[in-house]
N, C-alpha and C positions, 0 to 999 in steps of 0.2 A: 573486229566484230563489235566490241564494246563501243567504239567510236560511232559505228553505224546506228546502234541502238540508242545512243545518247542523242544523235542528230534527229532520229525519228521522234524521240520523246519531246525534244524542243519544238519540232514542227507541230506535233499534236497539241502542245500547250499553247503555241502561238495561234493555232487554228481555233482553239476554244476561246481564246481572248478575242480574236477577231469576230467570232460568231456572237459572243456576248455583246460586242459593240455594234453589231449589225443594226442598221436603221430599220425600225419597224414602221409599217405604213399607218396612216390615219385610216379611218373606216372607209372614206370615199376612195382613197388610193387602193384599198383592198377590193373595191368593186361593189360596195354596198352603199346605197343611198337611202337616207331616211327623210321623211317629210316631202312636201311639195314645193316649198319656197326655195329660192336660190340663195346660196351663201354670198357673203361679200368677197372682196379680193383675197383676203387672207383666211377667210373662214374662221375668224377669231374675234375676240372682244375688241381688239385693236382696229377693227373695221369701223368702229364708232369713232369719228374724228376726235383727236385729242387724247384718247385713252392710251395709256402706256402700261406695260407690265414688266416687272423685274423679278428675277429669282436669285436666291442663294441656296445652294445645295450642300449639305453637310454629310459626307460619307467618309468615316474614319474608322480604322481598325475593324473589329468584328461586331461592334454594337451601336455605333452612331449612324443613324439613318433618318435624318430629319432635315428641316430647312425652313425657308421663309419665301413667301410670294407677296409682292406688293402690286396693287392696282391703283393707278393715279387717274382721276377723272379728267384733268387737264394739266397743262405744263406751267400754270401760273401759281400764285399763292392761294391755295385752296381755302385757307382760313379767311382770307380777305375777300375771296370770290367763291362763296359756298355754292353747292349745287343741290337742287331738289333731290330728295332721297326718301326711301321708305324701306322697311324691313317686314317680311312676313315669316312667321314661325309655323312650320308644320308640326314639329315635335321639339320641345324646348330643352332636351337633355344636353345642354351645351353651355359654353362660357363665352358667348358673344358680347364683347365689351362695346359700349357706346350706343346700345339699343334704345334706352329710354329717352335720350335727348333727341335722337332722330324721330322717334315716335311722337314726341311732344312738339317739336319745331318743324319737322318735315324737311330738314336739310342736313347736309354732311359737310364737315369742315376739315377733314384730314383724308389722306389716302386710306385705302382698305388694306390691312395687313392680314395675311393668313399664315398660321404656323401650327405648332402642336399644342395640346391642351395646357401643359404646365409652363409653357413659354409665353402665355398671353400677357402676364404682368410685365415681363421684360420687353415684349414687343410694344406694349402701350407706353412704357417709359421712354423707349427710343423714339416713338412717334411724337411724343410730347417734346422731347429734345429737338427733333427735326422741325416741328412747327414753331417753337419759340426762337429757333435760330434764323428763321427767314426774315429778310429785310422787310420792314413794315409791321413786324409783330413784336416790336420792342416793349410795348405796353400791355401785351396779352397776359391775362391772369387766369384764364380758364380754357382748357382744350378738351374737346370730346373725341378722344382717340377711338377709332373703330378697328377692332381686332377680332377675327374669327379663328376657329380652330377645329381640328379633329384629333383624335387620340391615336398616335402612331406607336403605342407602347408594345405592340407585338414584335415589331422588327427593330424598334429604336429603344435605347436606354433613356426613356422619357424622364425618369427620376434624376438623371444626371443634369438635366436642364442645360444642354449644350448650346442652345441658341442664345447668343449674346446680343447686346445692343448694337454692336458694330455690324453684325450680320443683317439686322433689320435696316440700318442706315445704308448698307451696301446694296440691298435689294431695291431700295427706293432710288438710289443713285444709278443703278443699272437699268431702271425702267425705260423702255423704249417702245415705239410703235412698230408696226410690221408683224412678221411671223412671230408666233409665241411658242417657246419650247414647251413640250408636253411630256406626260408620262411621269417617271420617277425623278422629278426635279422639284426644287423649291419646297413648298409646304406639302407636296405630294410624295416626297422621297420615300417615306416609310409607311405609306398607307396601303390598305387593301380594299378590294371592291368585289362583291359577290363571290368571295372565296379566292379570287385571283388578285394579282397585283393591280392596285389602283394608282391614283396620282392626280396630276393636273391635266385638265382637258379644256378645250375651248372650241367655240363655233359661233357662227353668226347667220343672220338672215336679213335680206334686204327686200323690203316691200316694193312692188311695182309702183311706177309713178302715179298710176291711177288711184293708189291707196296712200299716196303721200311720199313714197320713195324713202321712207325712214329705215334706219338700220337698228337692229337689236343684236347685241353681242353678249355672250355668256362665257364665264370662266368658272370651272368647278374644281373643288378639292374633294375627291371621292374616297370614302372610307366606310362605306355602308354595305349592307347585304340584302338578301332576298332571293328571288328566283330570276336569274338573268334572262332577259328576252331581247331579241333584236327584230325590229319590225313585227312584233307580236309573236315571233317564233320562239319556242321554249328551249333556248340554247343551254341554259344552266342545267336543265333536266337531262338533255342529251349528253352533256359533258360530265354529268354525275356530281355536280356541286350545286347544292341548293338547300334552302331552309327546310327543316324537318327530315332531311336525309339523315339517318340515324347516327352516322359517325362524325357529322359536322354540324351539329345542331346550333352551334354558336355563330353561324355565318351572318345572321342579319344584324347583330348588334354593332353599331357604328354610326358614323355621321356623314353628312354631305353638306358642304358649304357651297352656295351658289352666289356668284356676283354677276349682276346684270347691268349693262349700260345701254342707253339708247340716246339717239339725237332727236327723238320725237319730243315736242314741247309738252311735257306732262308735269302736273303738280304731284305732290306727295300722295294724294288720295289715289290717283290713277296709277302711280308707280307701285303702290301697294297691291292694287288689283293685278298689275302686270307680274309682280313678284309671286303672287299666288299661283299664276299659271306656269311660271318657270319651274316651280317645284313639281309640277305634274310630269316634267321630264324624268324625274326619279321614278315615278310610277310607270311611265312608258317603258322604262328599262327593267322593271321588275322589283323595285324597292317599294316599301309600304310604311315608312315612318314608324319604326318599331319603338318599344318602350325605352330602350337605351340609346336612341339616336338623337342627334342634334341636327335637325334639318332646317336650314335657314336660307332665305334669299335676301341679299342686300341689293336694292335696285336704285339707280340714279340716272338723271337726265343731264346730258351735256349741252342742251340747247342754250346758246349764249344769252338769249334774251331772258332766260329764267334764273341766271346766276344772282345770288343775293350778295350784294356788295356792302361791306362794312363802311364804305366811304360815302355813302349817300346821305345827304342832309334832309331830304324830303321825308315826311312821315308816311307818305304813301308812294305806291309805284304802280305803273300800268304794265300788264303782261298779257301775252296771248297764249292760251293753252288749247290743247286738242279737245274736241267735244267727246263726250262719252260714246257716242254712236260710232266714232272712228277707232275705237279700241279693239274691235274684234280681230282685225288682221294682225295687230301687234300681239294679241294674246297667242295666236297661232305661232307667230314668229318666236315668242319666248319659249313655248313648249318645245318646238322643233330644235331650237338652238341648244337648249339645256339637254335634251335627249342626246343629240349628237356629241355635245361636249363630254358627257359622261362616258359614252362609248369611245371617244378619242382618248380619254384618260387611260382606258384599259388597253386599247390597241397599241398605244405608244409605249406603254410600260414594259420593263424588262423583268426577268426572273430576279429575285433578290433574296439573299441570305443575310440575317442580321442577328440581333441579340439572342443569346442562349441557343444559337444554332438554328433558330426558326427560319424556315424557308417558305417563300410564297412564289408560286408559279405564275408567270404571265399568261394571259389568255392564249391558249394554244391555237395559233392561226391555221396550222395545217389541218387539225381536226375540225376547226370551225368552218373551213372552206368546204369540206365534205358534208358537214351538217347543213350548211346553208344551201347546198345544191338540192336538198329535199324541201326547202321552204317554198311556199307559193310564190310565183313570179309576180312582180309588181308591174 
């Protein structure tokens, strides 16, 4: 009898482990489509040619729930072949390193690293080491490291500063094209979103050839709150988790980092305009840039003809850039890709327990399915 009870217990434990590892769907796999434009092959930021993404996830013991995500604009020496870039700030309660030089010069010279708030200096130090180590950079004496963050301190022992330089370098080394891992991975390991488990999410949109055929890809690190909605339907209210509900009034405080890539030939001015629209994806999902949030979009173009080479001898250069009147379709693509990326970050995330026994539930897809049956059909 004891042996039977023991075996049943083992089976139950294994079943729980397998359930926790069960692959959760992206929002489109769940049967919900957002927007009108079509995604690219991977429906990810990596649909923009040359862009690569790498993660390092740190889950140890009961209190380490953090990590690093690296986004590389191209596979060359980014310092020697800089890309046009811009940053737009919706609410600046954050620690985005590298902002002022991008604002001043309109270009980016390192990968983008995302991590937790107190690991920004460590990530920047590693990014500088990486840049100085590249062949051709032997005489480099100034590096503008670009590092974004959100605060994962509810689930993670953030004061322990467990992200080390080796983890940042590993994330860069792991960066690849193709499908991007989402949910509770990399810099999104310990984050929350709208009161549920947040994380890393990504999506893309490809314009029709009549509009240039350009691709816009977005990757997000979600750690913000508000009143969750999907396609305008008040999902957060129906699930009982939303701002100003008496027992969870702290839900909205948090941040969202947005990284946008496009192959459209845009200068920094129009990249900033595009970044503004990408942040509307936060609004479309129910966020509203609260007092304690750091909501940023880092946007860059991979168009080869716009790269800024350190090797050029001429004091001038000729470039071709898109006209202002051609921006509208790209604006829509940015909004749609950001919106879906945020939702993907939640759909793919798993339940998580972390520091001090804090628990965060993943978006309950069984309840969501019933709720969305009441939503107006598109």
